[in-house]
N, C-alpha and C positions, 0 to 999 in steps of 0.2 A: 395549356398544357396538363397534360393528365398526371395521374398519380405515379404510374411506372416512368414516364418521362421525367417527373419531379425526382424521383428515388434514384433513377440513371443518374441525374447530373449530381444528385446530392453526393453519390459514391465517388464519379469521376472529380467533383471537387476536393474530396476527402484525400484521395488518393493524390491528386496533386499537391495537396497541403503537406501531406505526408510528404512525398517526393522533396518537397522543398525544405523541410526541416534537417533531410538529411543532406542536401546537397549543401544546405547553410554549414553544417558541422562539419562538411568536406573543407569549402571553401575559409571554413573558419580556422582549421585543423592548419591547414596550407599555408595559412597569412602567418600563424604564428610559427612556422616553421620557416618561414624567410625570413620575417624579422628577429630570430633569432639565430639563425644559419652565420657561421662566418666562413667567407669563402676560401680562407686563407686551410681550414681544415676539411673542405671536401675536395673530391677527385674534378678533375676539368669537366668531367660529363655532368656532374652532378652542380657544378657550380653555371653552367650553360643551362641547364634544366630550371635550374632557380629563378635565373633573370628572366627564362620567359614566362614561370609561373607567378614573378613578380609584376611583370610588365601586363598580365592579364588580370591580376589583382588591382593594379590602379585602374584598369577600365571602368570597373564594376563604381555603381552607384554608392557616395559615401552612407547612406542608410543601408544599403544591403550590406556591405561590409561589416557595417556595426552591429546586425541584426547577428552577422556569422561570426563577429568575435565573441557577442553576446551568447552562442550560441555554445562555445566553446568553454563559456567563461574565463575568455582571454581578459587581462587586465593592459589598457591602452595608456603607455606612458605620453 
C-alpha cells in the first residue's frame, strides 16, 4: 500500500468512527426516551413509534447499547 492509499483509509476510518459516535448518541438518547416514556402520557401514534423503537433497541448487542448509554451519560438502574 502506498502513502496515498494509507492516508485515504485513515480518513475513511476516522469518518466512520465519528459517524459511529454520533449514531451511538442518537441510540443512547432514544433508549433513555423509551425507558422514561409513560405510554399513558403519549398520543397513540407516539406509543406505536416508541414500541417500534423499543423493539429495535432490543435487537442491539448488549455492548453496543451500553456504549450508546455511556455516550449520553445515562445511568442504568
